[in-house]
TIRO-2110 file (N, C-alpha, C; in Angstrom, 1 decimal):
// TIRO-2110
181.2, 45.8, 151.9, N, 1, A
182.3, 46.4, 151.0, CA, 1, A
182.2, 47.9, 151.2, C, 1, A
183.4, 48.5, 151.3, N, 2, A
183.5, 49.9, 151.5, CA, 2, A
183.4, 50.7, 150.2, C, 2, A
182.9, 51.9, 150.4, N, 3, A
182.7, 52.8, 149.2, CA, 3, A
183.6, 54.0, 149.3, C, 3, A
184.7, 53.9, 150.1, N, 4, A
185.6, 55.1, 150.4, CA, 4, A
186.1, 55.7, 149.1, C, 4, A
186.6, 54.9, 148.1, N, 5, A
187.2, 55.5, 146.9, CA, 5, A
186.1, 56.2, 146.1, C, 5, A
184.9, 55.6, 146.0, N, 6, A
183.9, 56.3, 145.3, CA, 6, A
183.4, 57.6, 146.0, C, 6, A
183.3, 57.5, 147.3, N, 7, A
182.9, 58.7, 148.0, CA, 7, A
183.9, 59.8, 147.9, C, 7, A
185.2, 59.5, 147.9, N, 8, A
186.3, 60.4, 147.8, CA, 8, A
186.2, 61.1, 146.4, C, 8, A
185.9, 60.3, 145.4, N, 9, A
185.8, 60.9, 144.0, CA, 9, A
184.6, 61.8, 143.9, C, 9, A
183.4, 61.4, 144.5, N, 10, A
182.2, 62.2, 144.5, CA, 10, A
182.5, 63.5, 145.2, C, 10, A
183.1, 63.5, 146.3, N, 11, A
183.5, 64.7, 147.1, CA, 11, A
184.4, 65.6, 146.3, C, 11, A
185.4, 65.0, 145.6, N, 12, A
186.3, 65.8, 144.8, CA, 12, A
185.5, 66.5, 143.7, C, 12, A
184.7, 65.8, 143.0, N, 13, A
184.0, 66.4, 141.8, CA, 13, A
183.0, 67.4, 142.3, C, 13, A
182.2, 67.2, 143.3, N, 14, A
181.3, 68.2, 143.8, CA, 14, A
182.0, 69.4, 144.3, C, 14, A
183.2, 69.3, 144.9, N, 15, A
184.0, 70.4, 145.3, CA, 15, A
184.5, 71.2, 144.1, C, 15, A
185.0, 70.5, 143.1, N, 16, A
185.5, 71.2, 141.9, CA, 16, A
184.4, 72.0, 141.2, C, 16, A
183.2, 71.4, 141.1, N, 17, A
182.1, 72.1, 140.4, CA, 17, A
181.6, 73.3, 141.2, C, 17, A
181.5, 73.1, 142.6, N, 18, A
181.0, 74.2, 143.4, CA, 18, A
182.0, 75.4, 143.4, C, 18, A
183.3, 75.1, 143.4, N, 19, A
184.3, 76.2, 143.5, CA, 19, A
184.6, 76.7, 142.1, C, 19, A
184.2, 76.0, 141.0, N, 20, A
184.6, 76.4, 139.7, CA, 20, A
186.0, 76.1, 139.3, C, 20, A
186.6, 75.2, 140.1, N, 21, A
188.0, 74.8, 139.9, CA, 21, A
188.0, 73.6, 138.9, C, 21, A
187.7, 73.9, 137.7, N, 22, A
187.6, 72.8, 136.7, CA, 22, A
189.0, 72.2, 136.3, C, 22, A
190.0, 72.9, 136.6, N, 23, A
191.4, 72.4, 136.3, CA, 23, A
191.7, 71.2, 137.2, C, 23, A
191.1, 71.2, 138.4, N, 24, A
191.4, 70.1, 139.3, CA, 24, A
190.8, 68.7, 138.9, C, 24, A
190.0, 68.8, 137.8, N, 25, A
189.4, 67.6, 137.3, CA, 25, A
190.4, 66.6, 136.8, C, 25, A
191.5, 67.2, 136.2, N, 26, A
192.6, 66.4, 135.6, CA, 26, A
193.2, 65.5, 136.7, C, 26, A
193.3, 65.9, 137.9, N, 27, A
193.9, 65.1, 139.0, CA, 27, A
193.2, 63.8, 139.3, C, 27, A
191.9, 63.8, 138.9, N, 28, A
191.2, 62.6, 139.3, CA, 28, A
191.3, 61.5, 138.2, C, 28, A
192.0, 61.8, 137.1, N, 29, A
192.0, 60.8, 136.0, CA, 29, A
193.3, 60.0, 136.0, C, 29, A
193.1, 58.7, 135.7, N, 30, A
194.2, 57.8, 135.5, CA, 30, A
195.0, 58.1, 134.3, C, 30, A
196.2, 57.6, 134.2, N, 31, A
197.0, 57.9, 133.0, CA, 31, A
196.4, 57.3, 131.7, C, 31, A
195.8, 56.1, 131.9, N, 32, A
195.1, 55.5, 130.8, CA, 32, A
193.6, 55.6, 131.1, C, 32, A
192.9, 56.5, 130.5, N, 33, A
191.5, 56.8, 130.7, CA, 33, A
190.7, 56.7, 129.4, C, 33, A
189.5, 56.3, 129.6, N, 34, A
188.6, 56.1, 128.4, CA, 34, A
187.3, 56.9, 128.7, C, 34, A
186.9, 57.7, 127.7, N, 35, A
185.6, 58.4, 127.8, CA, 35, A
184.7, 57.9, 126.8, C, 35, A
183.5, 57.4, 127.2, N, 36, A
182.5, 56.9, 126.3, CA, 36, A
181.3, 58.0, 126.4, C, 36, A
181.1, 58.6, 125.3, N, 37, A
180.1, 59.7, 125.3, CA, 37, A
179.2, 59.4, 124.1, C, 37, A
177.9, 59.8, 124.2, N, 38, A
177.0, 59.6, 123.1, CA, 38, A
177.3, 60.4, 121.8, C, 38, A
178.3, 61.4, 122.0, N, 39, A
178.7, 62.2, 120.9, CA, 39, A
179.5, 61.5, 119.9, C, 39, A
180.2, 60.4, 120.3, N, 40, A
181.2, 59.8, 119.4, CA, 40, A
180.9, 58.3, 119.4, C, 40, A
181.1, 57.6, 118.3, N, 41, A
180.9, 56.2, 118.2, CA, 41, A
182.0, 55.4, 118.9, C, 41, A
183.2, 55.9, 118.9, N, 42, A
184.3, 55.3, 119.5, CA, 42, A
184.7, 56.0, 120.8, C, 42, A
185.3, 55.3, 121.8, N, 43, A
185.7, 56.0, 123.0, CA, 43, A
186.9, 56.9, 122.7, C, 43, A
187.0, 58.0, 123.5, N, 44, A
188.1, 58.9, 123.5, CA, 44, A
189.1, 58.3, 124.5, C, 44, A
190.3, 58.0, 124.0, N, 45, A
191.4, 57.4, 124.9, CA, 45, A
192.6, 58.3, 125.0, C, 45, A
192.6, 59.4, 124.4, N, 46, A
193.7, 60.4, 124.5, CA, 46, A
193.4, 61.2, 125.8, C, 46, A
194.3, 61.0, 126.8, N, 47, A
194.0, 61.6, 128.1, CA, 47, A
193.8, 63.2, 128.0, C, 47, A
194.7, 63.8, 127.2, N, 48, A
194.5, 65.3, 127.1, CA, 48, A
193.2, 65.7, 126.5, C, 48, A
192.7, 64.9, 125.5, N, 49, A
191.4, 65.1, 124.9, CA, 49, A
190.3, 64.9, 126.0, C, 49, A
190.4, 63.9, 126.8, N, 50, A
189.4, 63.7, 127.9, CA, 50, A
189.4, 64.8, 128.9, C, 50, A
190.6, 65.3, 129.2, N, 51, A
190.7, 66.4, 130.2, CA, 51, A
190.0, 67.6, 129.6, C, 51, A
190.3, 67.9, 128.4, N, 52, A
189.7, 69.1, 127.7, CA, 52, A
188.1, 69.0, 127.7, C, 52, A
187.6, 67.8, 127.3, N, 53, A
186.2, 67.6, 127.3, CA, 53, A
185.6, 67.8, 128.7, C, 53, A
186.2, 67.2, 129.7, N, 54, A
185.6, 67.3, 131.0, CA, 54, A
185.7, 68.8, 131.6, C, 54, A
186.7, 69.5, 131.2, N, 55, A
186.9, 70.9, 131.7, CA, 55, A
185.9, 71.8, 130.9, C, 55, A
185.5, 71.4, 129.7, N, 56, A
184.7, 72.3, 128.9, CA, 56, A
183.2, 72.1, 129.3, C, 56, A
182.8, 70.9, 129.7, N, 57, A
181.3, 70.7, 129.9, CA, 57, A
180.7, 71.7, 130.9, C, 57, A
181.3, 72.0, 132.0, N, 58, A
180.7, 73.0, 132.9, CA, 58, A
180.6, 74.4, 132.3, C, 58, A
181.4, 74.7, 131.3, N, 59, A
181.4, 76.0, 130.6, CA, 59, A
180.3, 76.0, 129.5, C, 59, A
179.9, 74.8, 129.0, N, 60, A
178.9, 74.7, 128.0, CA, 60, A
177.5, 74.5, 128.5, C, 60, A
177.4, 73.7, 129.6, N, 61, A
176.1, 73.5, 130.2, CA, 61, A
175.9, 74.5, 131.3, C, 61, A
175.1, 75.4, 131.1, N, 62, A
174.8, 76.4, 132.2, CA, 62, A
174.1, 75.8, 133.4, C, 62, A
174.4, 76.3, 134.5, N, 63, A
173.8, 75.8, 135.8, CA, 63, A
174.1, 74.3, 136.0, C, 63, A
175.2, 73.8, 135.4, N, 64, A
175.6, 72.4, 135.6, CA, 64, A
175.7, 72.1, 137.1, C, 64, A
175.0, 71.0, 137.5, N, 65, A
175.1, 70.6, 138.9, CA, 65, A
174.7, 69.1, 139.0, C, 65, A
175.2, 68.5, 140.0, N, 66, A
174.8, 67.1, 140.2, CA, 66, A
173.6, 67.1, 141.2, C, 66, A
172.6, 66.3, 141.0, N, 67, A
171.5, 66.3, 141.8, CA, 67, A
171.4, 65.0, 142.7, C, 67, A
172.0, 63.9, 142.3, N, 68, A
172.1, 62.7, 143.1, CA, 68, A
173.4, 62.0, 142.8, C, 68, A
173.8, 61.2, 143.8, N, 69, A
175.1, 60.4, 143.6, CA, 69, A
174.9, 59.0, 144.2, C, 69, A
175.5, 58.0, 143.7, N, 70, A
175.5, 56.7, 144.2, CA, 70, A
176.9, 56.1, 144.2, C, 70, A
177.5, 55.9, 145.4, N, 71, A
178.8, 55.3, 145.4, CA, 71, A
178.8, 53.8, 145.4, C, 71, A
179.8, 53.2, 144.8, N, 72, A
179.9, 51.7, 144.9, CA, 72, A
181.4, 51.5, 145.1, C, 72, A
181.8, 50.3, 145.3, N, 73, A
183.2, 50.0, 145.6, CA, 73, A
184.2, 50.6, 144.6, C, 73, A
183.9, 50.3, 143.3, N, 74, A
184.8, 50.8, 142.2, CA, 74, A
184.1, 51.7, 141.2, C, 74, A
182.9, 52.2, 141.6, N, 75, A
182.2, 53.1, 140.7, CA, 75, A
181.5, 54.2, 141.4, C, 75, A
181.3, 55.3, 140.8, N, 76, A
180.5, 56.4, 141.3, CA, 76, A
179.6, 56.8, 140.2, C, 76, A
178.3, 56.9, 140.5, N, 77, A
177.3, 57.3, 139.5, CA, 77, A
176.8, 58.6, 140.0, C, 77, A
176.7, 59.6, 139.0, N, 78, A
176.3, 60.9, 139.4, CA, 78, A
175.3, 61.4, 138.4, C, 78, A
174.2, 61.8, 138.8, N, 79, A
173.1, 62.4, 138.0, CA, 79, A
173.3, 63.9, 137.9, C, 79, A
173.3, 64.4, 136.7, N, 80, A
173.4, 65.9, 136.5, CA, 80, A
172.3, 66.5, 135.8, C, 80, A
172.2, 67.8, 136.0, N, 81, A
171.2, 68.7, 135.3, CA, 81, A
171.8, 70.0, 134.9, C, 81, A
171.2, 70.7, 134.0, N, 82, A
171.6, 72.0, 133.6, CA, 82, A
170.9, 72.4, 132.4, C, 82, A
171.3, 73.4, 131.7, N, 83, A
170.7, 73.8, 130.5, CA, 83, A
171.7, 74.4, 129.5, C, 83, A
171.3, 74.3, 128.2, N, 84, A
172.0, 75.0, 127.1, CA, 84, A
171.0, 75.9, 126.5, C, 84, A
171.1, 77.2, 126.9, N, 85, A
170.0, 78.1, 126.4, CA, 85, A
168.7, 77.7, 127.1, C, 85, A
167.7, 77.5, 126.2, N, 86, A
166.4, 77.1, 126.7, CA, 86, A
166.2, 75.6, 126.9, C, 86, A
167.2, 74.9, 126.4, N, 87, A
167.1, 73.4, 126.4, CA, 87, A
167.6, 72.8, 127.7, C, 87, A
166.8, 72.1, 128.4, N, 88, A
167.1, 71.4, 129.7, CA, 88, A
167.9, 70.2, 129.3, C, 88, A
169.0, 70.0, 130.1, N, 89, A
169.9, 68.8, 129.9, CA, 89, A
169.8, 68.0, 131.2, C, 89, A
169.7, 66.7, 131.0, N, 90, A
169.6, 65.7, 132.1, CA, 90, A
170.5, 64.5, 131.7, C, 90, A
171.3, 64.1, 132.6, N, 91, A
172.2, 62.9, 132.3, CA, 91, A
172.8, 62.2, 133.5, C, 91, A
173.6, 61.2, 133.1, N, 92, A
174.3, 60.4, 134.1, CA, 92, A
175.8, 60.3, 133.7, C, 92, A
176.6, 60.4, 134.7, N, 93, A
178.0, 60.1, 134.6, CA, 93, A
178.3, 58.8, 135.4, C, 93, A
178.9, 57.8, 134.7, N, 94, A
179.3, 56.6, 135.5, CA, 94, A
180.8, 56.6, 135.4, C, 94, A
181.4, 56.8, 136.6, N, 95, A
182.9, 56.8, 136.7, CA, 95, A
183.3, 55.4, 137.3, C, 95, A
184.3, 54.8, 136.6, N, 96, A
184.9, 53.5, 137.0, CA, 96, A
186.3, 53.9, 137.6, C, 96, A
186.6, 53.4, 138.7, N, 97, A
187.9, 53.7, 139.4, CA, 97, A
188.8, 52.5, 139.3, C, 97, A
190.1, 52.9, 139.1, N, 98, A
191.2, 51.8, 139.2, CA, 98, A
191.5, 51.6, 140.6, C, 98, A
192.5, 50.7, 140.9, N, 99, A
192.9, 50.3, 142.2, CA, 99, A
193.4, 51.5, 143.1, C, 99, A
193.9, 52.6, 142.4, N, 100, A
194.4, 53.7, 143.2, CA, 100, A
193.3, 54.8, 143.4, C, 100, A
192.1, 54.5, 142.9, N, 101, A
191.0, 55.5, 143.1, CA, 101, A
190.9, 56.5, 142.0, C, 101, A
191.7, 56.4, 140.9, N, 102, A
191.6, 57.3, 139.8, CA, 102, A
190.6, 56.8, 138.8, C, 102, A
190.0, 57.7, 138.0, N, 103, A
189.0, 57.4, 137.0, CA, 103, A
189.8, 56.8, 135.8, C, 103, A
189.4, 55.5, 135.5, N, 104, A
190.0, 54.9, 134.3, CA, 104, A
189.0, 54.7, 133.2, C, 104, A
187.7, 55.0, 133.5, N, 105, A
186.6, 54.9, 132.5, CA, 105, A
185.5, 55.8, 132.9, C, 105, A
185.0, 56.6, 132.0, N, 106, A
183.8, 57.4, 132.3, CA, 106, A
182.8, 57.2, 131.1, C, 106, A
181.6, 56.8, 131.5, N, 107, A
180.5, 56.7, 130.5, CA, 107, A
179.5, 57.7, 130.8, C, 107, A
179.1, 58.5, 129.8, N, 108, A
178.1, 59.6, 129.9, CA, 108, A
176.8, 59.2, 129.1, C, 108, A
175.7, 59.5, 129.8, N, 109, A
174.4, 59.4, 129.1, CA, 109, A
173.7, 60.7, 129.2, C, 109, A
173.1, 61.2, 128.2, N, 110, A
172.5, 62.5, 128.2, CA, 110, A
171.1, 62.5, 127.4, C, 110, A
170.2, 63.2, 127.9, N, 111, A
168.9, 63.3, 127.3, CA, 111, A
168.4, 64.7, 127.4, C, 111, A
167.4, 65.2, 126.7, N, 112, A
166.8, 64.6, 125.5, CA, 112, A
167.7, 64.7, 124.3, C, 112, A
167.2, 64.2, 123.2, N, 113, A
168.0, 64.3, 121.9, CA, 113, A
168.4, 65.7, 121.6, C, 113, A
167.5, 66.6, 121.7, N, 114, A
167.9, 68.0, 121.3, CA, 114, A
168.9, 68.6, 122.3, C, 114, A
169.0, 68.1, 123.5, N, 115, A
170.1, 68.5, 124.4, CA, 115, A
171.4, 68.0, 123.9, C, 115, A
171.4, 66.8, 123.4, N, 116, A
172.6, 66.1, 122.9, CA, 116, A
173.1, 66.9, 121.7, C, 116, A
172.2, 67.3, 120.8, N, 117, A
172.6, 68.1, 119.6, CA, 117, A
173.1, 69.5, 120.0, C, 117, A
172.5, 70.1, 120.9, N, 118, A
172.9, 71.5, 121.4, CA, 118, A
174.3, 71.4, 122.0, C, 118, A
174.5, 70.4, 122.8, N, 119, A
175.8, 70.2, 123.5, CA, 119, A
176.9, 70.1, 122.4, C, 119, A
176.6, 69.3, 121.4, N, 120, A
177.6, 69.1, 120.3, CA, 120, A
178.0, 70.4, 119.7, C, 120, A
177.0, 71.2, 119.3, N, 121, A
177.3, 72.5, 118.7, CA, 121, A
178.0, 73.4, 119.6, C, 121, A
177.6, 73.5, 120.9, N, 122, A
178.3, 74.4, 121.8, CA, 122, A
179.7, 74.0, 122.2, C, 122, A
179.8, 72.7, 122.3, N, 123, A
181.1, 72.1, 122.8, CA, 123, A
182.2, 72.1, 121.8, C, 123, A
181.8, 71.8, 120.5, N, 124, A
182.8, 71.6, 119.5, CA, 124, A
183.8, 72.7, 119.3, C, 124, A
183.4, 74.0, 119.2, N, 125, A
184.2, 75.1, 119.0, CA, 125, A
185.2, 75.2, 120.2, C, 125, A
184.7, 75.1, 121.4, N, 126, A
185.6, 75.2, 122.6, CA, 126, A
186.6, 74.1, 122.7, C, 126, A
186.2, 72.9, 122.4, N, 127, A
187.1, 71.8, 122.5, CA, 127, A
188.2, 71.8, 121.4, C, 127, A
187.8, 72.2, 120.2, N, 128, A
188.7, 72.3, 119.1, CA, 128, A
189.8, 73.3, 119.4, C, 128, A
189.4, 74.5, 119.9, N, 129, A
190.3, 75.5, 120.2, CA, 129, A
191.3, 75.1, 121.3, C, 129, A
190.8, 74.3, 122.3, N, 130, A
191.7, 73.8, 123.4, CA, 130, A
192.6, 72.8, 122.9, C, 130, A
192.1, 71.9, 122.0, N, 131, A
193.0, 70.9, 121.5, CA, 131, A
194.1, 71.5, 120.6, C, 131, A
193.8, 72.5, 119.8, N, 132, A
194.8, 73.2, 119.0, CA, 132, A
195.8, 73.9, 120.0, C, 132, A
195.3, 74.5, 121.0, N, 133, A
196.2, 75.2, 122.0, CA, 133, A
197.1, 74.2, 122.6, C, 133, A
196.6, 73.0, 123.0, N, 134, A
197.4, 72.0, 123.6, CA, 134, A
198.5, 71.4, 122.7, C, 134, A
198.1, 71.2, 121.4, N, 135, A
199.1, 70.8, 120.4, CA, 135, A
200.2, 71.8, 120.2, C, 135, A
199.8, 73.1, 120.1, N, 136, A
200.8, 74.1, 120.0, CA, 136, A
201.7, 74.2, 121.1, C, 136, A
201.3, 74.0, 122.3, N, 137, A
202.1, 74.0, 123.5, CA, 137, A
203.0, 72.8, 123.6, C, 137, A
202.6, 71.7, 123.0, N, 138, A
203.4, 70.5, 123.1, CA, 138, A
204.5, 70.4, 122.1, C, 138, A
204.4, 71.3, 121.0, N, 139, A
205.4, 71.2, 120.0, CA, 139, A
206.6, 71.9, 120.3, C, 139, A
END
């Protein structure tokens, strides 16, 4: 079985992170996308909210980078590391791809617990500001 779609996604994400082109992350998402994150009990299914979260993470986690990747036919698993201040962050992103190669589901795992808490504190203010900005522009 070929891993072309998963490899294409991995290449796109690695390029976006390396170049700092976080806006290009939106292009990889399906219209109907679901984000499962340890920060929330329920998945985020609002595409604009998912875009804002994904574009904010590299701004919140310093030195955010992927250290290993595993392609599969309809999934790409990417291990990441970085830090929030003195707290080291380590996690996995599991991207599920639809038939067109777009991400229709992303599940995130992060450790340790103190990294999870620090991420929430740092991320909330940025995401809330971006959501308000998006709502204001849509009105």
